[in-house]
PyMOL commands that place a pseudoatom at each C-alpha (Angstrom):
pseudoatom trace, name=CA, resn=MET, resi=1, chain=A, elem=C, hetatm=0, pos=[109.696, -97.682, -34.215]
pseudoatom trace, name=CA, resn=PRO, resi=2, chain=A, elem=C, hetatm=0, pos=[111.595, -94.899, -36.037]
pseudoatom trace, name=CA, resn=ASP, resi=3, chain=A, elem=C, hetatm=0, pos=[109.736, -92.654, -38.465]
pseudoatom trace, name=CA, resn=GLU, resi=4, chain=A, elem=C, hetatm=0, pos=[111.924, -93.824, -41.355]
pseudoatom trace, name=CA, resn=LYS, resi=5, chain=A, elem=C, hetatm=0, pos=[110.801, -97.435, -40.826]
pseudoatom trace, name=CA, resn=LEU, resi=6, chain=A, elem=C, hetatm=0, pos=[107.152, -96.405, -40.736]
pseudoatom trace, name=CA, resn=ILE, resi=7, chain=A, elem=C, hetatm=0, pos=[107.608, -94.449, -43.966]
pseudoatom trace, name=CA, resn=GLN, resi=8, chain=A, elem=C, hetatm=0, pos=[109.233, -97.479, -45.610]
pseudoatom trace, name=CA, resn=PHE, resi=9, chain=A, elem=C, hetatm=0, pos=[106.422, -99.752, -44.430]
pseudoatom trace, name=CA, resn=TYR, resi=10, chain=A, elem=C, hetatm=0, pos=[103.876, -97.298, -45.847]
pseudoatom trace, name=CA, resn=LEU, resi=11, chain=A, elem=C, hetatm=0, pos=[105.712, -97.122, -49.185]
pseudoatom trace, name=CA, resn=ASN, resi=12, chain=A, elem=C, hetatm=0, pos=[105.758, -100.936, -49.260]
pseudoatom trace, name=CA, resn=GLY, resi=13, chain=A, elem=C, hetatm=0, pos=[101.952, -101.008, -49.024]
pseudoatom trace, name=CA, resn=ASP, resi=14, chain=A, elem=C, hetatm=0, pos=[101.145, -100.975, -45.310]
pseudoatom trace, name=CA, resn=PRO, resi=15, chain=A, elem=C, hetatm=0, pos=[98.470, -98.274, -44.718]
pseudoatom trace, name=CA, resn=ASN, resi=16, chain=A, elem=C, hetatm=0, pos=[98.670, -98.840, -40.956]
pseudoatom trace, name=CA, resn=ALA, resi=17, chain=A, elem=C, hetatm=0, pos=[102.152, -97.320, -40.971]
pseudoatom trace, name=CA, resn=MET, resi=18, chain=A, elem=C, hetatm=0, pos=[100.749, -93.972, -42.186]
pseudoatom trace, name=CA, resn=ALA, resi=19, chain=A, elem=C, hetatm=0, pos=[97.921, -94.213, -39.654]
pseudoatom trace, name=CA, resn=THR, resi=20, chain=A, elem=C, hetatm=0, pos=[100.573, -94.635, -36.952]
pseudoatom trace, name=CA, resn=LEU, resi=21, chain=A, elem=C, hetatm=0, pos=[102.511, -91.581, -38.167]
pseudoatom trace, name=CA, resn=VAL, resi=22, chain=A, elem=C, hetatm=0, pos=[99.333, -89.497, -38.250]
pseudoatom trace, name=CA, resn=GLU, resi=23, chain=A, elem=C, hetatm=0, pos=[98.385, -90.648, -34.762]
pseudoatom trace, name=CA, resn=LEU, resi=24, chain=A, elem=C, hetatm=0, pos=[101.844, -89.875, -33.400]
pseudoatom trace, name=CA, resn=TYR, resi=25, chain=A, elem=C, hetatm=0, pos=[102.033, -86.330, -34.733]
pseudoatom trace, name=CA, resn=LYS, resi=26, chain=A, elem=C, hetatm=0, pos=[98.486, -85.121, -35.381]
pseudoatom trace, name=CA, resn=ASP, resi=27, chain=A, elem=C, hetatm=0, pos=[98.208, -83.028, -32.198]
pseudoatom trace, name=CA, resn=ARG, resi=28, chain=A, elem=C, hetatm=0, pos=[101.499, -81.195, -32.677]
pseudoatom trace, name=CA, resn=VAL, resi=29, chain=A, elem=C, hetatm=0, pos=[100.961, -80.545, -36.380]
pseudoatom trace, name=CA, resn=TYR, resi=30, chain=A, elem=C, hetatm=0, pos=[97.374, -79.381, -35.821]
pseudoatom trace, name=CA, resn=ARG, resi=31, chain=A, elem=C, hetatm=0, pos=[98.446, -77.051, -32.975]
pseudoatom trace, name=CA, resn=SER, resi=32, chain=A, elem=C, hetatm=0, pos=[101.180, -75.504, -35.105]
pseudoatom trace, name=CA, resn=VAL, resi=33, chain=A, elem=C, hetatm=0, pos=[98.645, -74.847, -37.886]
pseudoatom trace, name=CA, resn=TYR, resi=34, chain=A, elem=C, hetatm=0, pos=[96.004, -73.504, -35.518]
pseudoatom trace, name=CA, resn=ASN, resi=35, chain=A, elem=C, hetatm=0, pos=[98.499, -71.161, -33.827]
pseudoatom trace, name=CA, resn=ILE, resi=36, chain=A, elem=C, hetatm=0, pos=[99.154, -69.530, -37.192]
pseudoatom trace, name=CA, resn=VAL, resi=37, chain=A, elem=C, hetatm=0, pos=[95.657, -69.319, -38.718]
pseudoatom trace, name=CA, resn=GLN, resi=38, chain=A, elem=C, hetatm=0, pos=[93.591, -69.001, -35.499]
pseudoatom trace, name=CA, resn=ASP, resi=39, chain=A, elem=C, hetatm=0, pos=[90.537, -70.584, -37.166]
pseudoatom trace, name=CA, resn=LYS, resi=40, chain=A, elem=C, hetatm=0, pos=[89.362, -74.100, -36.341]
pseudoatom trace, name=CA, resn=HIS, resi=41, chain=A, elem=C, hetatm=0, pos=[87.865, -74.931, -39.750]
pseudoatom trace, name=CA, resn=VAL, resi=42, chain=A, elem=C, hetatm=0, pos=[90.793, -73.525, -41.718]
pseudoatom trace, name=CA, resn=ALA, resi=43, chain=A, elem=C, hetatm=0, pos=[93.231, -75.340, -39.422]
pseudoatom trace, name=CA, resn=GLU, resi=44, chain=A, elem=C, hetatm=0, pos=[91.426, -78.638, -40.071]
pseudoatom trace, name=CA, resn=GLU, resi=45, chain=A, elem=C, hetatm=0, pos=[91.567, -78.100, -43.849]
pseudoatom trace, name=CA, resn=ILE, resi=46, chain=A, elem=C, hetatm=0, pos=[95.256, -77.219, -43.793]
pseudoatom trace, name=CA, resn=PHE, resi=47, chain=A, elem=C, hetatm=0, pos=[95.969, -80.142, -41.456]
pseudoatom trace, name=CA, resn=GLN, resi=48, chain=A, elem=C, hetatm=0, pos=[94.440, -82.527, -44.005]
pseudoatom trace, name=CA, resn=GLU, resi=49, chain=A, elem=C, hetatm=0, pos=[96.389, -80.850, -46.826]
pseudoatom trace, name=CA, resn=VAL, resi=50, chain=A, elem=C, hetatm=0, pos=[99.616, -81.372, -44.867]
pseudoatom trace, name=CA, resn=PHE, resi=51, chain=A, elem=C, hetatm=0, pos=[99.195, -85.138, -44.782]
pseudoatom trace, name=CA, resn=ILE, resi=52, chain=A, elem=C, hetatm=0, pos=[98.048, -85.289, -48.411]
pseudoatom trace, name=CA, resn=CYS, resi=53, chain=A, elem=C, hetatm=0, pos=[101.173, -83.335, -49.351]
pseudoatom trace, name=CA, resn=LEU, resi=54, chain=A, elem=C, hetatm=0, pos=[103.336, -85.644, -47.237]
pseudoatom trace, name=CA, resn=ILE, resi=55, chain=A, elem=C, hetatm=0, pos=[101.864, -88.740, -48.881]
pseudoatom trace, name=CA, resn=ASN, resi=56, chain=A, elem=C, hetatm=0, pos=[102.309, -87.266, -52.378]
pseudoatom trace, name=CA, resn=ASN, resi=57, chain=A, elem=C, hetatm=0, pos=[105.928, -86.407, -51.578]
pseudoatom trace, name=CA, resn=MET, resi=58, chain=A, elem=C, hetatm=0, pos=[106.622, -89.876, -50.189]
pseudoatom trace, name=CA, resn=ILE, resi=59, chain=A, elem=C, hetatm=0, pos=[105.132, -91.552, -53.258]
pseudoatom trace, name=CA, resn=ALA, resi=60, chain=A, elem=C, hetatm=0, pos=[107.246, -89.261, -55.468]
pseudoatom trace, name=CA, resn=GLY, resi=61, chain=A, elem=C, hetatm=0, pos=[110.342, -90.358, -53.538]
pseudoatom trace, name=CA, resn=LYS, resi=62, chain=A, elem=C, hetatm=0, pos=[110.851, -87.088, -51.678]
pseudoatom trace, name=CA, resn=ILE, resi=63, chain=A, elem=C, hetatm=0, pos=[111.423, -87.920, -48.045]
pseudoatom trace, name=CA, resn=ALA, resi=64, chain=A, elem=C, hetatm=0, pos=[112.699, -85.696, -45.225]
pseudoatom trace, name=CA, resn=GLU, resi=65, chain=A, elem=C, hetatm=0, pos=[116.453, -85.442, -45.585]
pseudoatom trace, name=CA, resn=ASP, resi=66, chain=A, elem=C, hetatm=0, pos=[117.124, -85.578, -41.861]
pseudoatom trace, name=CA, resn=GLY, resi=67, chain=A, elem=C, hetatm=0, pos=[114.605, -88.371, -41.293]
pseudoatom trace, name=CA, resn=ASN, resi=68, chain=A, elem=C, hetatm=0, pos=[112.570, -86.302, -38.828]
pseudoatom trace, name=CA, resn=PHE, resi=69, chain=A, elem=C, hetatm=0, pos=[108.940, -86.701, -39.869]
pseudoatom trace, name=CA, resn=LEU, resi=70, chain=A, elem=C, hetatm=0, pos=[107.622, -84.118, -37.390]
pseudoatom trace, name=CA, resn=GLN, resi=71, chain=A, elem=C, hetatm=0, pos=[109.950, -81.360, -38.626]
pseudoatom trace, name=CA, resn=TRP, resi=72, chain=A, elem=C, hetatm=0, pos=[109.065, -82.209, -42.207]
pseudoatom trace, name=CA, resn=ALA, resi=73, chain=A, elem=C, hetatm=0, pos=[105.323, -82.131, -41.481]
pseudoatom trace, name=CA, resn=THR, resi=74, chain=A, elem=C, hetatm=0, pos=[105.645, -78.879, -39.521]
pseudoatom trace, name=CA, resn=ARG, resi=75, chain=A, elem=C, hetatm=0, pos=[107.632, -77.220, -42.306]
pseudoatom trace, name=CA, resn=ILE, resi=76, chain=A, elem=C, hetatm=0, pos=[104.975, -78.215, -44.869]
pseudoatom trace, name=CA, resn=ALA, resi=77, chain=A, elem=C, hetatm=0, pos=[102.259, -76.994, -42.487]
pseudoatom trace, name=CA, resn=GLN, resi=78, chain=A, elem=C, hetatm=0, pos=[103.943, -73.610, -42.114]
pseudoatom trace, name=CA, resn=ASN, resi=79, chain=A, elem=C, hetatm=0, pos=[104.309, -73.247, -45.880]
pseudoatom trace, name=CA, resn=LEU, resi=80, chain=A, elem=C, hetatm=0, pos=[100.637, -74.095, -46.401]
pseudoatom trace, name=CA, resn=CYS, resi=81, chain=A, elem=C, hetatm=0, pos=[99.659, -71.583, -43.699]
pseudoatom trace, name=CA, resn=ILE, resi=82, chain=A, elem=C, hetatm=0, pos=[101.713, -68.863, -45.379]
pseudoatom trace, name=CA, resn=GLU, resi=83, chain=A, elem=C, hetatm=0, pos=[100.114, -69.712, -48.716]
pseudoatom trace, name=CA, resn=TYR, resi=84, chain=A, elem=C, hetatm=0, pos=[96.643, -69.580, -47.111]
pseudoatom trace, name=CA, resn=THR, resi=85, chain=A, elem=C, hetatm=0, pos=[97.406, -66.220, -45.474]
pseudoatom trace, name=CA, resn=ARG, resi=86, chain=A, elem=C, hetatm=0, pos=[98.575, -64.732, -48.760]
pseudoatom trace, name=CA, resn=ARG, resi=87, chain=A, elem=C, hetatm=0, pos=[95.526, -66.020, -50.618]
pseudoatom trace, name=CA, resn=SER, resi=88, chain=A, elem=C, hetatm=0, pos=[93.144, -64.711, -47.960]
pseudoatom trace, name=CA, resn=ARG, resi=89, chain=A, elem=C, hetatm=0, pos=[94.824, -61.275, -47.949]
pseudoatom trace, name=CA, resn=LYS, resi=90, chain=A, elem=C, hetatm=0, pos=[94.593, -61.095, -51.721]
pseudoatom trace, name=CA, resn=VAL, resi=91, chain=A, elem=C, hetatm=0, pos=[90.897, -62.033, -51.657]
pseudoatom trace, name=CA, resn=MET, resi=92, chain=A, elem=C, hetatm=0, pos=[90.224, -59.593, -48.803]
pseudoatom trace, name=CA, resn=VAL, resi=93, chain=A, elem=C, hetatm=0, pos=[91.816, -56.693, -50.660]
pseudoatom trace, name=CA, resn=LEU, resi=94, chain=A, elem=C, hetatm=0, pos=[90.068, -57.521, -53.918]
pseudoatom trace, name=CA, resn=ASP, resi=95, chain=A, elem=C, hetatm=0, pos=[86.676, -58.112, -52.241]
pseudoatom trace, name=CA, resn=GLN, resi=96, chain=A, elem=C, hetatm=0, pos=[86.769, -54.939, -50.162]
pseudoatom trace, name=CA, resn=GLY, resi=97, chain=A, elem=C, hetatm=0, pos=[87.751, -52.754, -53.039]
pseudoatom trace, name=CA, resn=ILE, resi=98, chain=A, elem=C, hetatm=0, pos=[90.853, -50.647, -53.174]
pseudoatom trace, name=CA, resn=GLU, resi=99, chain=A, elem=C, hetatm=0, pos=[89.659, -47.591, -51.232]
pseudoatom trace, name=CA, resn=GLU, resi=100, chain=A, elem=C, hetatm=0, pos=[88.256, -49.553, -48.290]
pseudoatom trace, name=CA, resn=SER, resi=101, chain=A, elem=C, hetatm=0, pos=[91.436, -51.574, -47.834]
pseudoatom trace, name=CA, resn=ILE, resi=102, chain=A, elem=C, hetatm=0, pos=[93.388, -48.641, -46.392]
pseudoatom trace, name=CA, resn=ASN, resi=103, chain=A, elem=C, hetatm=0, pos=[93.498, -49.417, -42.695]
pseudoatom trace, name=CA, resn=PHE, resi=104, chain=A, elem=C, hetatm=0, pos=[96.001, -47.687, -40.474]
pseudoatom trace, name=CA, resn=SER, resi=105, chain=A, elem=C, hetatm=0, pos=[96.824, -49.214, -37.141]
pseudoatom trace, name=CA, resn=VAL, resi=106, chain=A, elem=C, hetatm=0, pos=[97.289, -46.537, -34.524]
pseudoatom trace, name=CA, resn=PRO, resi=107, chain=A, elem=C, hetatm=0, pos=[99.628, -46.961, -31.568]
pseudoatom trace, name=CA, resn=VAL, resi=108, chain=A, elem=C, hetatm=0, pos=[97.904, -46.434, -28.245]
pseudoatom trace, name=CA, resn=THR, resi=109, chain=A, elem=C, hetatm=0, pos=[100.250, -43.816, -26.837]
pseudoatom trace, name=CA, resn=LEU, resi=110, chain=A, elem=C, hetatm=0, pos=[101.647, -41.037, -28.928]
pseudoatom trace, name=CA, resn=PRO, resi=111, chain=A, elem=C, hetatm=0, pos=[101.671, -38.028, -26.624]
pseudoatom trace, name=CA, resn=GLY, resi=112, chain=A, elem=C, hetatm=0, pos=[101.867, -34.635, -28.268]
pseudoatom trace, name=CA, resn=THR, resi=113, chain=A, elem=C, hetatm=0, pos=[101.802, -35.889, -31.867]
pseudoatom trace, name=CA, resn=ASN, resi=114, chain=A, elem=C, hetatm=0, pos=[99.357, -35.298, -34.642]
pseudoatom trace, name=CA, resn=TYR, resi=115, chain=A, elem=C, hetatm=0, pos=[99.497, -38.957, -35.672]
pseudoatom trace, name=CA, resn=HIS, resi=116, chain=A, elem=C, hetatm=0, pos=[95.832, -39.215, -36.690]
pseudoatom trace, name=CA, resn=GLU, resi=117, chain=A, elem=C, hetatm=0, pos=[95.960, -36.009, -38.665]
pseudoatom trace, name=CA, resn=SER, resi=118, chain=A, elem=C, hetatm=0, pos=[99.110, -36.857, -40.652]
pseudoatom trace, name=CA, resn=HIS, resi=119, chain=A, elem=C, hetatm=0, pos=[97.940, -40.370, -41.485]
pseudoatom trace, name=CA, resn=GLY, resi=120, chain=A, elem=C, hetatm=0, pos=[94.554, -39.032, -42.500]
pseudoatom trace, name=CA, resn=LYS, resi=121, chain=A, elem=C, hetatm=0, pos=[96.354, -36.743, -44.940]
pseudoatom trace, name=CA, resn=ILE, resi=122, chain=A, elem=C, hetatm=0, pos=[98.379, -39.640, -46.322]
pseudoatom trace, name=CA, resn=LYS, resi=123, chain=A, elem=C, hetatm=0, pos=[95.219, -41.666, -46.787]
pseudoatom trace, name=CA, resn=SER, resi=124, chain=A, elem=C, hetatm=0, pos=[93.663, -38.823, -48.759]
pseudoatom trace, name=CA, resn=MET, resi=125, chain=A, elem=C, hetatm=0, pos=[96.874, -38.405, -50.803]
pseudoatom trace, name=CA, resn=ILE, resi=126, chain=A, elem=C, hetatm=0, pos=[96.848, -42.111, -51.690]
pseudoatom trace, name=CA, resn=ASN, resi=127, chain=A, elem=C, hetatm=0, pos=[93.303, -41.656, -52.959]
pseudoatom trace, name=CA, resn=LEU, resi=128, chain=A, elem=C, hetatm=0, pos=[94.563, -38.850, -55.236]
pseudoatom trace, name=CA, resn=LEU, resi=129, chain=A, elem=C, hetatm=0, pos=[97.076, -41.088, -57.003]
pseudoatom trace, name=CA, resn=PRO, resi=130, chain=A, elem=C, hetatm=0, pos=[96.270, -42.373, -60.498]
pseudoatom trace, name=CA, resn=ASP, resi=131, chain=A, elem=C, hetatm=0, pos=[94.343, -45.660, -60.420]
pseudoatom trace, name=CA, resn=ASP, resi=132, chain=A, elem=C, hetatm=0, pos=[97.212, -48.003, -61.325]
pseudoatom trace, name=CA, resn=GLN, resi=133, chain=A, elem=C, hetatm=0, pos=[99.609, -46.371, -58.840]
pseudoatom trace, name=CA, resn=ARG, resi=134, chain=A, elem=C, hetatm=0, pos=[97.028, -46.430, -56.054]
pseudoatom trace, name=CA, resn=GLU, resi=135, chain=A, elem=C, hetatm=0, pos=[96.163, -50.057, -56.739]
pseudoatom trace, name=CA, resn=VAL, resi=136, chain=A, elem=C, hetatm=0, pos=[99.812, -51.204, -56.714]
pseudoatom trace, name=CA, resn=MET, resi=137, chain=A, elem=C, hetatm=0, pos=[100.505, -49.304, -53.489]
pseudoatom trace, name=CA, resn=LEU, resi=138, chain=A, elem=C, hetatm=0, pos=[97.467, -50.713, -51.706]
pseudoatom trace, name=CA, resn=LEU, resi=139, chain=A, elem=C, hetatm=0, pos=[98.032, -54.274, -52.877]
pseudoatom trace, name=CA, resn=ASN, resi=140, chain=A, elem=C, hetatm=0, pos=[101.679, -54.178, -51.798]
pseudoatom trace, name=CA, resn=HIS, resi=141, chain=A, elem=C, hetatm=0, pos=[101.638, -52.170, -48.571]
pseudoatom trace, name=CA, resn=TYR, resi=142, chain=A, elem=C, hetatm=0, pos=[98.196, -52.973, -47.222]
pseudoatom trace, name=CA, resn=GLY, resi=143, chain=A, elem=C, hetatm=0, pos=[97.461, -56.282, -48.943]
pseudoatom trace, name=CA, resn=GLY, resi=144, chain=A, elem=C, hetatm=0, pos=[100.922, -57.752, -48.427]
pseudoatom trace, name=CA, resn=LEU, resi=145, chain=A, elem=C, hetatm=0, pos=[101.164, -59.030, -52.013]
pseudoatom trace, name=CA, resn=SER, resi=146, chain=A, elem=C, hetatm=0, pos=[104.475, -59.460, -53.790]
pseudoatom trace, name=CA, resn=PHE, resi=147, chain=A, elem=C, hetatm=0, pos=[105.058, -57.630, -57.052]
pseudoatom trace, name=CA, resn=ASN, resi=148, chain=A, elem=C, hetatm=0, pos=[104.689, -60.902, -58.972]
pseudoatom trace, name=CA, resn=GLU, resi=149, chain=A, elem=C, hetatm=0, pos=[101.272, -61.407, -57.364]
pseudoatom trace, name=CA, resn=ILE, resi=150, chain=A, elem=C, hetatm=0, pos=[100.342, -57.785, -58.093]
pseudoatom trace, name=CA, resn=ALA, resi=151, chain=A, elem=C, hetatm=0, pos=[101.294, -58.215, -61.750]
pseudoatom trace, name=CA, resn=THR, resi=152, chain=A, elem=C, hetatm=0, pos=[99.037, -61.270, -61.909]
pseudoatom trace, name=CA, resn=VAL, resi=153, chain=A, elem=C, hetatm=0, pos=[96.117, -59.517, -60.186]
pseudoatom trace, name=CA, resn=MET, resi=154, chain=A, elem=C, hetatm=0, pos=[96.438, -56.400, -62.352]
pseudoatom trace, name=CA, resn=LYS, resi=155, chain=A, elem=C, hetatm=0, pos=[97.129, -58.462, -65.496]
pseudoatom trace, name=CA, resn=CYS, resi=156, chain=A, elem=C, hetatm=0, pos=[100.282, -56.509, -66.316]
pseudoatom trace, name=CA, resn=SER, resi=157, chain=A, elem=C, hetatm=0, pos=[104.008, -57.155, -66.479]
pseudoatom trace, name=CA, resn=LEU, resi=158, chain=A, elem=C, hetatm=0, pos=[106.245, -57.198, -63.427]
pseudoatom trace, name=CA, resn=ASP, resi=159, chain=A, elem=C, hetatm=0, pos=[108.090, -54.150, -64.780]
pseudoatom trace, name=CA, resn=LYS, resi=160, chain=A, elem=C, hetatm=0, pos=[104.820, -52.206, -65.051]
pseudoatom trace, name=CA, resn=ALA, resi=161, chain=A, elem=C, hetatm=0, pos=[103.896, -53.080, -61.453]
pseudoatom trace, name=CA, resn=LEU, resi=162, chain=A, elem=C, hetatm=0, pos=[107.335, -52.009, -60.190]
pseudoatom trace, name=CA, resn=GLY, resi=163, chain=A, elem=C, hetatm=0, pos=[107.223, -48.827, -62.246]
pseudoatom trace, name=CA, resn=SER, resi=164, chain=A, elem=C, hetatm=0, pos=[103.761, -47.947, -60.931]
pseudoatom trace, name=CA, resn=MET, resi=165, chain=A, elem=C, hetatm=0, pos=[105.034, -48.331, -57.363]
pseudoatom trace, name=CA, resn=LYS, resi=166, chain=A, elem=C, hetatm=0, pos=[108.044, -46.132, -58.105]
pseudoatom trace, name=CA, resn=TYR, resi=167, chain=A, elem=C, hetatm=0, pos=[105.821, -43.391, -59.532]
pseudoatom trace, name=CA, resn=ALA, resi=168, chain=A, elem=C, hetatm=0, pos=[103.343, -43.752, -56.644]
pseudoatom trace, name=CA, resn=LEU, resi=169, chain=A, elem=C, hetatm=0, pos=[106.078, -43.279, -54.053]
pseudoatom trace, name=CA, resn=ASN, resi=170, chain=A, elem=C, hetatm=0, pos=[107.544, -40.309, -55.940]
pseudoatom trace, name=CA, resn=ASN, resi=171, chain=A, elem=C, hetatm=0, pos=[104.108, -38.697, -56.228]
pseudoatom trace, name=CA, resn=LEU, resi=172, chain=A, elem=C, hetatm=0, pos=[103.400, -39.261, -52.529]
pseudoatom trace, name=CA, resn=ARG, resi=173, chain=A, elem=C, hetatm=0, pos=[106.743, -37.696, -51.582]
pseudoatom trace, name=CA, resn=LYS, resi=174, chain=A, elem=C, hetatm=0, pos=[105.983, -34.689, -53.761]
pseudoatom trace, name=CA, resn=MET, resi=175, chain=A, elem=C, hetatm=0, pos=[102.478, -34.284, -52.261]
pseudoatom trace, name=CA, resn=MET, resi=176, chain=A, elem=C, hetatm=0, pos=[103.867, -34.669, -48.717]
pseudoatom trace, name=CA, resn=THR, resi=177, chain=A, elem=C, hetatm=0, pos=[106.466, -31.965, -49.391]
pseudoatom trace, name=CA, resn=GLU, resi=178, chain=A, elem=C, hetatm=0, pos=[103.840, -29.632, -50.873]
pseudoatom trace, name=CA, resn=GLN, resi=179, chain=A, elem=C, hetatm=0, pos=[101.410, -30.177, -47.979]
pseudoatom trace, name=CA, resn=GLU, resi=180, chain=A, elem=C, hetatm=0, pos=[104.218, -30.255, -45.381]
pseudoatom trace, name=CA, resn=VAL, resi=181, chain=A, elem=C, hetatm=0, pos=[103.118, -33.589, -43.911]
pseudoatom trace, name=CA, resn=VAL, resi=182, chain=A, elem=C, hetatm=0, pos=[105.584, -34.866, -41.310]
pseudoatom trace, name=CA, resn=LEU, resi=183, chain=A, elem=C, hetatm=0, pos=[105.338, -38.359, -39.860]
pseudoatom trace, name=CA, resn=ASN, resi=184, chain=A, elem=C, hetatm=0, pos=[106.497, -38.767, -36.292]
for i in range(1, 184): cmd.bond("trace and resi %d" % i, "trace and resi %d" % (i + 1))
show_as sticks, trace
zoom trace
């Protein structure tokens, strides 16, 4: 039976139609969630949220335009995973504190470069920035937050967050020029 028919049966009061849809697609939707979050418990929570979101959308009259239930469910799952990842990054950065959140990933092979030394200098220069500039830089570059999210976290306007980033980058450039730090 096509997905559209099952959705119509569900909207007409047949709960077995939704059970059939869940049974048909649960493995693929769960795998797509698990592949993104890599955590069994989180994947189970998001998986449940996906079907709650689908049901709420169906009741509100929002149904997949192309009629493909699996694509619709997968798209919602991906959006929920992205939202979860952003929330967890934000919490991680705020829980760790600003200074501890600086974490440079180092490529395995960089022959003949002073990679560790130059990035150590940058880390120390970031710590020399004024508090608001340092916080904006860390939340954006290392926490992955958007400027809207940063403005919310810092309880300031979007313009202030953007301005702090501009000044932070200018100050870092000036310090790098003064200390002759070159990134390879």
